[in-house]
VMD Tcl script that draws the C-alpha trace (Angstrom):
set ca {
  {31.10 -9.91 46.47}
  {29.36 -6.47 45.63}
  {31.03 -5.91 42.28}
  {30.54 -9.59 41.13}
  {26.70 -9.05 42.13}
  {26.66 -6.02 40.20}
  {28.22 -7.73 37.08}
  {25.80 -10.72 37.42}
  {22.76 -8.13 37.43}
  {23.87 -6.55 34.52}
  {24.37 -9.56 32.51}
  {21.13 -10.96 33.49}
  {19.36 -7.46 32.30}
  {21.25 -7.64 29.06}
  {20.18 -11.26 28.27}
  {16.53 -10.34 29.03}
  {16.70 -7.20 26.53}
  {18.24 -9.04 23.77}
  {15.87 -12.11 24.34}
  {13.02 -10.01 24.08}
  {14.00 -8.07 21.06}
  {14.45 -11.15 19.26}
  {10.57 -12.62 20.22}
  {8.47 -10.23 18.37}
  {7.53 -9.87 14.64}
  {8.38 -6.09 13.59}
  {7.62 -4.34 10.49}
  {10.97 -5.04 8.02}
  {9.42 -2.98 5.05}
  {6.19 -2.46 3.11}
  {5.29 -2.03 -0.38}
  {4.38 0.83 -1.00}
  {7.11 1.78 1.35}
  {6.45 3.60 4.71}
  {6.08 7.22 4.14}
  {6.88 6.95 0.17}
  {4.35 8.71 -2.66}
  {3.24 6.76 -5.54}
  {1.50 8.09 -8.70}
  {-1.70 5.89 -8.41}
  {-3.34 3.92 -6.08}
  {-1.75 0.35 -5.56}
  {-3.65 -2.84 -6.20}
  {-2.35 -4.16 -2.77}
  {-0.47 -3.32 0.44}
  {2.06 -5.93 1.36}
  {3.84 -5.92 4.91}
  {7.21 -8.04 5.32}
  {8.06 -8.89 9.22}
  {11.08 -10.02 11.14}
  {9.56 -13.20 11.84}
  {6.94 -15.98 10.44}
  {3.20 -15.12 11.31}
  {0.27 -16.99 12.51}
  {-2.42 -16.06 10.15}
  {-5.59 -16.63 12.10}
  {-4.43 -13.80 14.15}
  {-2.84 -11.37 12.14}
  {-4.75 -8.60 10.12}
  {-4.21 -5.17 8.12}
  {-6.76 -2.64 7.81}
  {-6.20 0.49 5.15}
  {-8.25 3.60 5.12}
  {-7.94 6.16 2.09}
  {-7.95 10.01 1.82}
  {-11.68 10.11 2.79}
  {-11.39 8.12 5.75}
  {-13.08 4.86 4.50}
  {-11.90 1.25 4.48}
  {-10.30 0.58 0.97}
  {-9.13 -2.91 1.87}
  {-10.85 -5.42 -0.19}
  {-11.19 -8.51 1.77}
  {-9.12 -10.55 4.72}
  {-5.13 -10.35 4.74}
  {-3.27 -13.14 3.15}
  {-0.25 -14.59 5.43}
  {2.68 -16.53 3.58}
  {5.71 -17.20 6.16}
  {6.67 -13.43 7.07}
  {4.69 -11.59 4.67}
  {1.05 -10.34 4.80}
  {-0.90 -8.84 1.80}
  {-4.56 -7.23 1.72}
  {-5.78 -6.21 -1.87}
  {-7.25 -2.58 -2.25}
  {-10.32 -1.23 -3.97}
  {-9.57 2.30 -5.28}
  {-9.40 5.25 -2.81}
  {-8.26 8.30 -4.91}
  {-5.63 10.82 -4.53}
  {-4.32 11.71 -0.90}
  {-3.13 10.15 2.22}
  {-3.65 6.14 3.18}
  {-3.63 4.71 6.66}
  {-2.09 1.25 7.16}
  {-2.91 -0.35 10.98}
  {-1.68 -3.84 11.49}
  {-1.47 -6.51 14.37}
  {0.06 -9.62 13.99}
  {0.98 -12.43 16.15}
  {4.40 -14.01 15.40}
  {4.72 -18.01 15.39}
  {6.60 -17.48 19.01}
  {2.97 -16.09 20.24}
  {4.09 -12.78 20.47}
  {1.98 -10.01 19.23}
  {2.98 -6.46 17.73}
  {1.03 -4.00 16.10}
  {1.87 -0.52 14.41}
  {0.47 1.96 11.54}
  {2.02 4.19 8.75}
  {0.95 6.23 5.92}
  {1.68 6.64 2.37}
  {0.54 9.22 -0.09}
  {-1.05 8.75 -3.54}
  {-0.72 11.40 -6.17}
  {1.13 13.18 -8.94}
}
mol new
graphics top color blue
foreach p $ca { graphics top sphere $p radius 0.5 }
foreach p [lrange $ca 0 end-1] q [lrange $ca 1 end] { graphics top cylinder $p $q radius 0.2 }
display resetview
């Protein structure tokens, strides 16, 4: 009896862990790439997620080397992709902060940096 209860509990826990991982939109990749160095300031930042996003509840902000926001306008969402145009920010480290709501109503957020310069 004990052994079958233990197996049932482990199976149940594993199914919850697997289901939870599939139920969130995680950052898959970005352009410019996370941690990458590019020669000149990009015109936009584009994020790709593992699930489709709800446009009304998904956002991204970008700050330039001076700490000022350089995102120029509201983020555009198309399926699992979110882009925001940038105004020039100069050479240095850029910080990208994002918050998204996937179509299955789970939220995730995160951040990363990229470098601009020679």
